[in-house]
C-alpha positions as CSV (number, residue, x, y, z in Angstrom):
1,M,0.0,0.0,0.0
2,P,1.6,3.4,-0.9
3,N,2.3,6.0,1.7
4,I,0.3,9.2,1.1
5,V,1.8,12.4,2.4
6,K,-0.6,15.2,3.2
7,S,0.6,18.8,2.7
8,S,0.6,21.0,5.8
9,G,-1.8,23.6,4.3
10,A,-4.6,21.1,3.5
11,K,-7.5,21.0,6.0
12,E,-8.5,17.5,7.0
13,A,-12.2,16.8,6.2
14,A,-14.3,15.1,8.7
15,P,-15.2,11.5,7.5
16,E,-18.8,11.3,6.3
17,Q,-21.2,9.1,8.2
18,P,-22.9,6.5,6.1
19,T,-26.6,7.3,5.8
20,E,-29.2,4.6,5.9
21,G,-31.6,4.4,3.0
22,P,-35.3,3.4,3.3
23,K,-35.7,-0.1,4.6
24,V,-37.3,-2.5,2.0
25,V,-39.7,-5.0,3.5
26,T,-39.8,-8.2,1.5
27,K,-42.1,-11.0,1.9
28,P,-41.2,-14.6,1.0
29,E,-42.1,-15.2,-2.6
30,N,-44.3,-18.1,-3.3
31,D,-45.1,-19.4,-6.7
32,P,-48.8,-19.1,-7.8
33,A,-51.0,-22.0,-7.0
34,L,-51.9,-22.5,-10.6
35,L,-48.2,-23.0,-11.5
36,K,-47.8,-25.5,-8.7
37,G,-50.8,-27.4,-9.9
38,I,-49.6,-27.5,-13.4
39,W,-46.1,-28.7,-12.2
40,I,-47.6,-31.5,-10.1
41,A,-50.0,-32.7,-12.8
42,T,-47.1,-32.7,-15.4
43,L,-44.9,-34.5,-12.9
44,L,-47.4,-37.2,-12.3
45,V,-48.0,-37.9,-16.0
46,W,-44.4,-37.3,-17.1
47,P,-43.4,-41.0,-17.6
48,I,-46.1,-41.5,-20.1
49,L,-46.1,-38.0,-21.5
50,K,-42.3,-38.2,-22.2
51,W,-42.8,-41.2,-24.5
52,I,-45.7,-39.6,-26.3
53,V,-43.9,-36.3,-27.0
54,A,-40.7,-38.1,-27.9
55,L,-42.5,-40.3,-30.5
56,D,-44.3,-37.2,-31.8
57,C,-40.8,-35.6,-32.3
58,V,-39.6,-38.6,-34.2
59,Y,-42.6,-38.5,-36.4
60,Q,-42.1,-34.8,-37.1
61,M,-38.4,-35.4,-37.9
62,V,-39.3,-38.2,-40.4
63,R,-42.0,-35.9,-41.9
64,M,-39.5,-33.1,-42.1
65,M,-37.0,-35.2,-44.0
66,Y,-39.7,-36.5,-46.4
67,H,-40.9,-33.0,-47.2
68,W,-37.5,-31.4,-47.2
69,N,-37.7,-29.9,-50.7
70,T,-41.4,-29.3,-50.8
71,P,-42.2,-25.6,-51.0
72,G,-44.8,-24.3,-48.6
73,S,-44.8,-27.4,-46.2
74,F,-42.8,-25.7,-43.4
75,A,-42.1,-29.2,-41.9
76,G,-38.7,-28.0,-40.5
77,F,-40.3,-25.3,-38.5
78,R,-43.0,-27.6,-37.3
79,F,-40.3,-30.1,-36.2
80,L,-38.4,-27.3,-34.4
81,L,-41.6,-26.2,-32.6
82,H,-42.4,-29.8,-31.4
83,F,-38.8,-30.4,-30.3
84,G,-38.7,-27.0,-28.5
85,I,-41.9,-28.0,-26.6
86,F,-40.3,-31.3,-25.7
87,V,-37.1,-29.6,-24.4
88,A,-39.2,-27.0,-22.5
89,L,-41.3,-29.8,-20.8
90,T,-38.2,-31.7,-19.9
91,Y,-36.6,-28.6,-18.4
92,F,-39.9,-27.7,-16.5
93,V,-40.2,-31.2,-15.0
94,S,-36.5,-31.9,-14.2
95,L,-35.0,-28.5,-13.2
96,Y,-37.9,-26.4,-11.9
97,K,-39.4,-27.0,-8.4
98,P,-42.0,-24.6,-7.0
99,K,-41.1,-22.9,-3.7
100,G,-43.1,-24.2,-0.8
101,L,-43.2,-27.8,-1.8
């Protein structure tokens, strides 16, 4: 740490007292009851739902490959939509847990 030398003519300022801001009162956050119900219902049917959605994604992938060069079919976007829903459901069930359960 460097040594700081004060000049003899400088007046020493009084140190400022830290001021306290307004106190923020927070309540414990709970997830909405509807979200908890959806999570529990999805969790209970997940073993069967996982297979159904996975088979749907396989069907959409085969359909996408079949209609690859067909103009106006948008099979690739439909596959991406179904696969995105599958990934979102997997994330929702495996990584999310509502507070208070």
